[in-house]
FITINU-413631 format. One record per atom (N, C-alpha, C): x, y, z; atom name. Coordinates in steps of 0.05 Angstrom, whole numbers, padded with zeros to 5 digits. Example, Ala and Ser with C-alpha at 12.3 -4.5 7.8 and 13.67 -1.06 7.14 Angstrom:
<pts>
u  v  w  name
00264  -00114  00156  N $
00246  -00090  00156  CA $
00264  -00066  00156  C $
00257  -00045  00142  N $
00273  -00021  00143  CA $
00258  00001  00157  C $
</pts>
This chain:
<pts>
u  v  w  name
-00051  -00025  00345  N $
-00036  -00025  00366  CA $
-00045  -00042  00388  C $
-00033  -00063  00398  N $
-00034  -00084  00411  CA $
-00028  -00073  00445  C $
-00046  -00083  00461  N $
-00040  -00080  00485  CA $
-00029  -00105  00500  C $
00001  -00101  00512  N $
00016  -00124  00522  CA $
00021  -00114  00550  C $
00022  -00138  00564  N $
00027  -00132  00593  CA $
00060  -00133  00596  C $
00066  -00116  00611  N $
00097  -00118  00615  CA $
00102  -00123  00644  C $
00119  -00142  00648  N $
00118  -00151  00680  CA $
00146  -00143  00691  C $
00167  -00139  00674  N $
00196  -00131  00685  CA $
00209  -00108  00672  C $
00230  -00097  00678  N $
00244  -00077  00669  CA $
00259  -00085  00636  C $
00264  -00111  00635  N $
00274  -00119  00608  CA $
00252  -00117  00589  C $
00230  -00129  00594  N $
00207  -00129  00575  CA $
00197  -00100  00564  C $
00202  -00082  00591  N $
00195  -00054  00585  CA $
00219  -00040  00561  C $
00241  -00044  00570  N $
00262  -00040  00549  CA $
00257  -00051  00520  C $
00253  -00075  00520  N $
00245  -00086  00495  CA $
00224  -00078  00483  C $
00203  -00066  00496  N $
00177  -00054  00483  CA $
00183  -00029  00473  C $
00197  -00011  00488  N $
00204  00015  00481  CA $
00226  00010  00448  C $
00246  -00009  00453  N $
00253  -00007  00427  CA $
00239  -00015  00405  C $
00218  -00031  00407  N $
00198  -00041  00385  CA $
00185  -00017  00376  C $
00176  00002  00396  N $
00161  00022  00390  CA $
00176  00045  00373  C $
00203  00046  00380  N $
00218  00067  00370  CA $
00225  00058  00343  C $
00226  00033  00338  N $
00234  00025  00311  CA $
00211  00031  00296  C $
00183  00020  00303  N $
00164  00026  00288  CA $
00160  00058  00284  C $
00166  00073  00306  N $
00159  00104  00299  CA $
00182  00110  00278  C $
00207  00100  00277  N $
00224  00110  00255  CA $
00214  00097  00227  C $
00207  00077  00225  N $
00195  00065  00203  CA $
00172  00080  00192  C $
00157  00088  00212  N $
00133  00106  00203  CA $
00138  00135  00192  C $
00160  00145  00208  N $
00173  00171  00201  CA $
00178  00169  00172  C $
00197  00153  00165  N $
00208  00148  00142  CA $
00188  00149  00114  C $
00169  00129  00123  N $
00146  00125  00102  CA $
00131  00152  00099  C $
00128  00165  00118  N $
00114  00191  00117  CA $
00131  00213  00101  C $
00158  00214  00106  N $
00171  00231  00092  CA $
00178  00225  00061  C $
00177  00197  00054  N $
00177  00189  00030  CA $
00148  00198  00012  C $
00127  00195  00028  N $
00104  00197  00019  CA $
00099  00225  00011  C $
00108  00246  00030  N $
00104  00275  00031  CA $
00122  00283  00006  C $
00146  00275  00001  N $
00163  00285  -00016  CA $
00152  00271  -00045  C $
00141  00249  -00046  N $
00127  00242  -00069  CA $
00105  00258  -00080  C $
00084  00272  -00060  N $
00064  00283  -00063  CA $
00075  00315  -00069  C $
00098  00322  -00060  N $
00109  00345  -00069  CA $
00117  00345  -00098  C $
00133  00325  -00104  N $
00136  00324  -00130  CA $
00119  00327  -00147  C $
00094  00309  -00143  N $
00067  00309  -00161  CA $
00055  00334  -00165  C $
00058  00350  -00143  N $
00049  00377  -00142  CA $
00063  00400  -00149  C $
00078  00398  -00169  N $
00103  00421  -00181  CA $
00083  00441  -00187  C $
00079  00461  -00168  N $
00056  00477  -00175  CA $
00066  00500  -00200  C $
00096  00507  -00203  N $
00099  00521  -00223  CA $
00098  00515  -00248  C $
00109  00491  -00250  N $
00103  00470  -00275  CA $
00072  00476  -00287  C $
00050  00471  -00270  N $
00031  00470  -00275  CA $
00020  00496  -00284  C $
00026  00516  -00272  N $
00019  00545  -00277  CA $
00033  00553  -00308  C $
00058  00546  -00312  N $
00068  00555  -00340  CA $
00058  00535  -00362  C $
00044  00512  -00359  N $
00037  00495  -00377  CA $
00004  00504  -00389  C $
-00007  00523  -00370  N $
-00035  00527  -00378  CA $
-00036  00552  -00398  C $
-00055  00550  -00412  N $
-00058  00574  -00430  CA $
-00066  00595  -00419  C $
-00064  00623  -00429  N $
-00068  00646  -00423  CA $
-00100  00648  -00417  C $
-00119  00636  -00433  N $
-00149  00643  -00429  CA $
-00152  00625  -00404  C $
-00140  00608  -00393  N $
-00154  00598  -00369  CA $
-00135  00607  -00345  C $
-00148  00615  -00324  N $
-00136  00628  -00300  CA $
-00138  00617  -00277  C $
-00124  00591  -00273  N $
-00127  00575  -00250  CA $
-00114  00592  -00227  C $
-00093  00612  -00231  N $
-00082  00628  -00210  CA $
-00101  00639  -00193  C $
-00127  00648  -00204  N $
-00147  00665  -00194  CA $
-00160  00643  -00174  C $
-00164  00619  -00182  N $
-00174  00601  -00165  CA $
-00159  00596  -00140  C $
-00133  00591  -00144  N $
-00112  00591  -00125  CA $
-00110  00613  -00103  C $
-00112  00635  -00118  N $
-00112  00663  -00097  CA $
-00133  00661  -00079  C $
-00157  00650  -00088  N $
-00181  00652  -00073  CA $
-00181  00632  -00052  C $
-00172  00610  -00058  N $
-00167  00588  -00035  CA $
-00150  00593  -00017  C $
-00129  00606  -00026  N $
-00106  00616  -00007  CA $
-00116  00635  00013  C $
-00124  00656  -00001  N $
-00140  00680  00016  CA $
-00162  00667  00036  C $
-00177  00649  00031  N $
-00199  00640  00045  CA $
-00184  00623  00065  C $
-00161  00605  00065  N $
-00148  00594  00084  CA $
-00135  00612  00104  C $
-00122  00632  00092  N $
-00110  00651  00107  CA $
-00131  00667  00131  C $
-00154  00672  00115  N $
-00171  00688  00131  CA $
-00183  00673  00154  C $
-00186  00647  00146  N $
-00196  00628  00171  CA $
-00177  00621  00194  C $
-00150  00619  00182  N $
-00131  00621  00203  CA $
-00129  00643  00222  C $
-00130  00669  00208  N $
-00129  00696  00225  CA $
-00153  00700  00239  C $
-00179  00690  00229  N $
-00201  00690  00251  CA $
-00196  00674  00273  C $
-00185  00651  00269  N $
-00179  00636  00295  CA $
-00158  00645  00312  C $
-00136  00656  00299  N $
-00117  00669  00319  CA $
-00127  00693  00332  C $
-00137  00711  00319  N $
-00145  00735  00331  CA $
-00170  00740  00345  C $
-00191  00717  00338  N $
-00215  00716  00355  CA $
-00231  00739  00342  C $
-00241  00737  00316  N $
-00254  00757  00306  CA $
-00282  00757  00316  C $
-00291  00738  00327  N $
-00323  00738  00338  CA $
-00322  00741  00364  C $
-00300  00741  00380  N $
-00299  00747  00410  CA $
-00300  00776  00419  C $
-00284  00793  00405  N $
-00286  00820  00418  CA $
-00279  00837  00394  C $
-00285  00869  00399  N $
-00284  00886  00381  CA $
-00253  00889  00373  C $
-00237  00884  00389  N $
-00207  00889  00383  CA $
-00199  00862  00367  C $
-00210  00841  00367  N $
-00204  00819  00355  CA $
-00216  00823  00331  C $
-00238  00830  00329  N $
-00256  00838  00302  CA $
-00237  00856  00282  C $
-00229  00882  00295  N $
-00218  00900  00278  CA $
-00181  00890  00272  C $
-00171  00872  00292  N $
-00147  00866  00283  CA $
-00147  00841  00261  C $
-00164  00828  00263  N $
-00167  00805  00244  CA $
-00177  00820  00213  C $
-00191  00836  00215  N $
-00200  00848  00186  CA $
-00182  00864  00179  C $
-00162  00878  00189  N $
-00135  00891  00186  CA $
-00116  00873  00172  C $
-00106  00848  00188  N $
-00092  00831  00181  CA $
-00103  00813  00153  C $
-00127  00806  00154  N $
-00141  00797  00129  CA $
-00138  00814  00106  C $
-00142  00839  00104  N $
-00135  00862  00084  CA $
-00111  00860  00072  C $
-00089  00859  00091  N $
-00063  00855  00085  CA $
-00052  00836  00073  C $
-00064  00808  00083  N $
-00053  00787  00072  CA $
-00066  00779  00046  C $
-00091  00793  00041  N $
-00103  00790  00016  CA $
-00088  00808  -00006  C $
-00078  00828  -00003  N $
-00061  00847  -00015  CA $
-00038  00833  -00023  C $
-00021  00821  -00003  N $
00002  00808  -00005  CA $
-00002  00784  -00026  C $
-00019  00767  -00019  N $
-00024  00743  -00037  CA $
-00032  00749  -00066  C $
-00046  00767  -00071  N $
-00059  00777  -00090  CA $
-00032  00787  -00110  C $
-00016  00801  -00098  N $
00007  00813  -00115  CA $
00029  00792  -00119  C $
00036  00778  -00098  N $
00060  00754  -00094  CA $
00060  00728  -00097  C $
00034  00721  -00103  N $
00029  00692  -00105  CA $
00047  00673  -00114  C $
00055  00683  -00138  N $
00074  00665  -00157  CA $
00100  00665  -00143  C $
00112  00687  -00131  N $
00131  00688  -00119  CA $
00132  00672  -00090  C $
00109  00669  -00077  N $
00106  00651  -00054  CA $
00109  00623  -00064  C $
00093  00613  -00081  N $
00092  00591  -00088  CA $
00122  00582  -00096  C $
00135  00599  -00113  N $
00163  00586  -00124  CA $
00180  00588  -00100  C $
00181  00606  -00079  N $
00194  00602  -00053  CA $
00190  00578  -00039  C $
00165  00571  -00038  N $
00156  00541  -00024  CA $
00167  00524  -00039  C $
00168  00522  -00063  N $
00174  00500  -00078  CA $
00206  00498  -00077  C $
00220  00520  -00078  N $
00248  00516  -00079  CA $
00262  00508  -00052  C $
00243  00516  -00028  N $
00248  00505  -00003  CA $
00248  00474  00000  C $
00229  00464  -00012  N $
00224  00432  -00013  CA $
00243  00418  -00031  C $
00250  00434  -00053  N $
00268  00419  -00069  CA $
00298  00422  -00061  C $
00304  00443  -00045  N $
00329  00448  -00034  CA $
00331  00427  -00009  C $
00312  00420  00006  N $
00312  00399  00029  CA $
00313  00373  00016  C $
00302  00370  -00008  N $
00298  00341  -00021  CA $
00330  00337  -00030  C $
00345  00358  -00041  N $
00374  00353  -00049  CA $
00390  00340  -00023  C $
00389  00352  -00002  N $
00403  00349  00020  CA $
00401  00326  00032  C $
</pts>
């Protein structure tokens, strides 16, 4: 990004238009890249194609649980107070049970949400 000296109102308006155009271009580029990434990471087809002896779902469950636990720790302040610790432990246990029992449904819901938005 370059620094330009703006001397009058007309130059300011012109610079605003240039920045808006650049922002819209980057926004569309980011949207395209994200949609491409979502289509490459079609998680349901990955899980359907794996043989039963391999269990990648357990790895995914562990990763999702770790990410949720980190977020819960940050939100509830696990290491700040006793109330924060107790509430974060309860929420972590609840989310772990929820994720372990319904991960495929959660993934398919997220996947259908992205594909529904992609069609519109």
